Structure formats: C-alpha cells, structure tokens
C-alpha positions in Angstrom: 132.6 88.1 95.1 132.2 84.7 93.5 128.7 84.0 92.0 128.1 81.0 94.3 129.0 83.0 97.4 126.7 85.8 96.2 123.9 83.3 95.6 124.3 81.9 99.1 124.2 85.4 100.6 121.0 86.0 98.7 119.5 82.9 100.1 120.5 83.8 103.7 118.9 87.2 103.0 115.8 85.4 101.7 115.4 83.6 105.1 115.8 86.9 106.9 113.1 88.5 104.8 110.9 85.5 105.2 111.3 85.8 109.0 110.3 89.4 108.9 107.4 88.4 106.6 105.8 86.7 109.6 106.0 90.0 111.5 104.6 92.0 108.5 101.7 89.7 108.2 100.9 89.6 111.9 101.0 93.4 112.1 98.9 93.8 109.0 96.1 91.5 110.2 95.8 93.5 113.4 94.3 96.3 111.3 92.5 94.5 108.4 90.5 91.3 107.8 92.8 88.4 107.7 91.5 86.7 104.6 91.1 90.1 102.9 94.8 90.8 103.7 95.7 87.4 102.2 93.7 87.9 99.1 94.8 91.4 98.3 98.4 90.7 99.1 98.7 87.8 96.7 96.7 89.3 93.9 98.9 92.4 94.0 102.0 90.1 94.0 100.6 88.3 91.0 100.1 91.6 89.1 103.7 92.6 89.9 104.9 89.3 88.4 102.8 89.6 85.2 105.4 91.5 83.2 107.8 88.7 83.7 105.4 86.1 82.2 105.6 87.2 78.6 107.7 85.7 75.9 108.1 82.3 74.2 110.0 80.7 77.1 107.0 81.3 79.4 104.4 79.6 77.2 102.8 76.3 78.1 99.9 74.2 76.6 96.5 75.1 77.8 95.8 71.5 78.6 98.1 71.9 81.6 96.2 74.8 83.0 94.0 72.6 85.2 97.1 71.1 86.8 98.5 74.6 87.5 95.1 75.8 89.0 95.1 72.6 91.2 98.5 73.5 92.6 97.2 77.0 93.2 94.3 75.6 95.2 96.7 73.7 97.5 98.8 76.8 97.8 95.7 78.8 98.8 94.7 76.2 101.4 98.2 76.2 102.9 98.2 80.0 103.2 94.6 80.3 104.4 95.4 78.0 107.3 98.8 79.7 107.9 97.5 83.3 108.0 94.7 82.3 110.4 97.3 80.6 112.7 99.5 83.7 112.5 96.5 85.9 113.5 95.7 83.9 116.6 99.2 82.6 117.8 101.1 84.0 120.7 104.4 82.7 119.3 105.3 83.1 115.7 108.7 81.5 116.4 107.1 78.4 117.6 104.8 78.5 114.5 107.7 78.8 112.2 109.3 75.6 113.5 106.0 73.7 113.2 105.7 74.9 109.6 109.2 73.7 108.9 108.0 70.2 109.5 106.3 70.3 106.1 109.6 69.2 104.5 109.4 66.0 106.6 105.8 65.5 105.6 106.7 65.7 101.9 108.1 62.1 101.6 104.9 60.7 103.2 102.7 62.7 100.9 104.9 61.6 97.9 104.5 58.0 99.0 100.7 58.4 98.7 100.5 60.7 95.6 103.5 59.6 93.6 104.0 56.1 95.0 107.6 56.9 95.9 108.6 55.0 99.0 110.5 57.2 101.6 114.2 56.4 102.1 115.5 54.8 105.3 117.0 58.1 106.6 113.5 59.7 106.5 112.3 57.1 109.1 115.5 57.9 111.1 114.7 61.6 111.1 111.0 61.4 111.7 111.0 60.2 115.4 113.4 63.1 116.3 111.0 65.6 114.7 108.1 64.0 116.5 109.9 64.3 119.8 110.6 68.0 118.9 107.0 68.6 118.2 106.0 67.0 121.5 108.5 69.3 123.3 106.9 72.3 121.6 103.5 71.3 122.9 104.6 70.2 126.4 103.0 72.2 129.2 103.0 71.2 132.9 104.4 67.7 132.0 101.6 66.8 129.6 101.2 67.2 125.8 98.7 69.9 125.1 98.1 71.4 121.6 97.1 75.1 121.5 94.6 75.8 118.7 97.2 77.9 116.8 99.6 74.9 116.8 96.9 72.7 115.3 96.3 75.3 112.5 100.1 75.5 111.9 100.3 71.7 111.7 97.4 71.6 109.2 99.1 74.3 107.2 102.3 72.4 107.2 100.5 69.3 105.8 98.8 71.4 103.1 102.2 72.9 102.2 103.7 69.4 101.8 100.9 68.4 99.4 101.4 71.7 97.5 105.2 71.1 97.3 104.7 67.6 95.9 102.3 68.7 93.1 104.3 71.8 92.3 107.6 69.8 92.1 105.9 67.4 89.7 104.4 70.0 87.3 107.3 72.6 87.5 109.4 70.3 85.3 107.1 71.1 82.3 105.6 74.5 83.2 107.7 77.8 83.2 108.3 79.1 86.7 107.0 82.6 86.3 103.5 81.8 84.9 103.2 78.9 87.3 103.9 81.2 90.3 101.7 84.0 88.9 98.7 81.7 88.5 99.3 80.1 91.9 99.4 83.6 93.5 96.2 84.5 91.6 94.4 81.4 92.9 95.5 82.2 96.4 94.4 85.8 96.1 91.1 84.9 94.6 90.2 82.3 97.3 91.3 84.7 100.0 89.0 87.4 98.7 86.1 85.0 98.3 86.5 83.9 102.0 86.8 87.5 103.0 83.5 88.5 101.2 81.7 85.5 102.8 83.0 85.8 106.4 84.5 89.2 107.0 83.5 92.8 107.5 85.3 95.5 105.5 83.7 98.5 107.1 86.8 99.3 109.3 89.0 102.1 107.9 92.6 101.1 107.5 95.3 103.2 109.2 98.4 104.4 107.4 100.5 102.0 109.6 98.4 99.0 108.5 98.8 100.1 104.9 102.6 100.2 105.3 102.6 96.7 106.8 100.5 95.5 103.9 102.8 97.1 101.3 105.8 95.6 103.1 104.2 92.2 102.9 103.5 92.5 99.1 106.7 94.2 98.0 109.3 92.8 100.4 108.0 89.6 101.9 106.5 88.3 98.6 108.0 89.8 95.5 111.5 90.7 96.7 111.8 87.4 98.6 110.7 85.4 95.5 113.2 87.2 93.2 116.1 86.8 95.6 115.3 83.1 96.2 115.1 82.5 92.5 118.5 84.1 91.9 120.0 82.3 94.8 118.7 78.9 93.7 119.8 79.5 90.1 123.5 80.2 91.0 124.2 77.6 93.7 123.6 73.9 94.2 120.3 72.5 95.3 122.0 71.0 98.4 123.3 74.4 99.5 120.0 76.1 98.9 118.1 73.6 100.9 120.4 73.6 103.8 120.4 77.5 103.9 116.6 77.6 103.8 116.5 75.6 107.0 117.6 78.9 108.7 114.1 80.4 108.2 112.6 79.2 111.5 115.7 80.1 113.3 115.7 83.6 111.9 112.0 83.9 112.8 112.7 83.0 116.4 115.3 85.8 116.6 113.0 88.3 114.8 110.1 87.4 117.1 112.3 87.8 120.2 113.5 91.2 118.9 110.1 92.6 117.8 107.7 91.0 120.2 110.0 90.0 123.1 108.9 86.4 122.6 110.6 83.9 125.0 110.3 80.2 124.9 110.6 77.9 127.9 113.5 75.5 127.9 111.4 72.5 126.9 110.2 74.4 123.8 113.8 75.5 122.9 114.8 71.8 123.1 111.9 71.0 120.8 113.1 73.6 118.2 116.6 72.1 118.4 115.3 68.6 117.8 113.2 69.7 114.8 116.2 71.5 113.4 118.4 68.4 113.9 115.8 66.2 112.1 115.5 68.6 109.2 119.3 69.1 108.8 119.9 65.3 109.0 117.2 64.6 106.5 118.4 67.2 104.0 122.0 66.2 104.4 121.3 62.5 103.9 119.0 63.3 100.9 121.7 65.1 99.0 124.5 62.7 99.9 122.2 59.9 98.6 121.4 61.9 95.4 125.2 62.5 94.9 
C-alpha cells in the first residue's frame, strides 16, 4: 500500500477511535467523578508520552514554557467543559456536531488574537453553520438550547482559542513536549477541580476501570500516535477533510451503542454543519494552493 493511502487509512481510523472515545468517556464517568476521570486520564496519558520527549530534537528554551502552559490552560478549559457536557447530554452525536463548529470559530478567534481577518469564504460558510446549529436546537417550532448544548458550545469556543494559540507556538516548540505539557496541565486542573468539588468515596467497578483504561490507552495515546503518523505522511488538506468525519462517525457509534436517534430537523442541522465545514476547509486549501 502506498504511504499516502496508508496515512489516509490511519486518519480514518483516528476519527473512528475518536468517535468511540466519546463512548469510553461517557461510560467511565457513570462510575467515577467526572473531573477525577479527566484528571487521571490525561495525567496517565502524559506519563505514557514522557519517553518520547527526550533527545535534542525535543528541547526548547525555558522562556517559552509560560506560553506552553498557557496553551495547556486553554486545553484544560476546553476539556473540562466538554467532559461535563458529555456527562449530562442525552445525545453525544449531537454534541459532536456542535463541537465540530470550533473549526469555524477559529477564524473569528484568530481575528481577535492574531489580527488575521477572516477570508470571504468563511463568511459564506458561517450562515450555513448557524442555520445548522439552529436546526439542532429546534424543538416544537422554537429554538431552545438544552444545557448540554450550551456546555458543548462553550467547549467549542474554548477549543478554537486553544487551537489558535497552539498553532502559533507549535512552529517553534517540538510536538511531543508541547503535547505532554498540555496533557499534564489538563490532568492537574482536572484533579484540582475533583478535590474541590467531588467525592471519591465510591469504589470503582472493574467495568469502570476498563472504560477508563480504554480512554487513556486507545482514545488518547493510540489516537494521538495514529493522527501524528497520518498527518506526517499526507497533505494538510487531505488530513483536514478526513478529520471532518469525526462527528459523522460519532453519530453512527452513538446510534449503535446507545440507540440514539435524531429527529429529521436535527439530521438536517447536522448535514448543514457538515456542508459548512467541508466548504470552508475546501476553499481554505484551494486558496492556500
């Protein structure tokens, strides 16, 4: 098999693993504190990545450490909001599509942070995405946000800010130490929140432990490695388009595992968001080319 085809296969597998990651997380937090789960999951993942952080190619000046920690703080906020939304939602497929809007928030955030004005095709895609979000929240002919949708929306906004800062600093900071520090920040903040607000007296069942291990090893570490290999051996355009599959995969996984079904109006909303994302990514890379 050609290296590029193999890379694309790895990226498709990454979206499949990411979709199951939603299930792993939701199942795990049924049996353990949600912030405790987040903290331990990402600290364990950081420890697993540590051996890959050695060597000259992974060194960076200490003066850049505050920037890395700042990106870790945004990653932590994104994931704290996300895991809380996952714990209370009745539709992880719907949540995945709301989270996918973060890529459309990125140009707006970059406009504020980096002073980069969004391109014309962004403004063309945005109304379609907004109509899609309205369809996702349309109940009985009126727009009504559920609390989990608001948490997912806040998480998507935090993810966009995290993406902008990480893209800015990843140019000068090696990827493995950058990721390990971000995971450590997320794990630490998750555990601090857990100590402050959660009760750890409940004993964990073996099933909960298995879901937790699946989240750490499969949904975090394996996903990261496969995505890194895939992105390294294919074009940025191919990788970005393939990664749009994640919310679609999540809908199928949620339907299979939880029997989730969306009303027609919400299916239309998902399709509109998918069209907006695809159009924006396609025009972005055509413009860059």
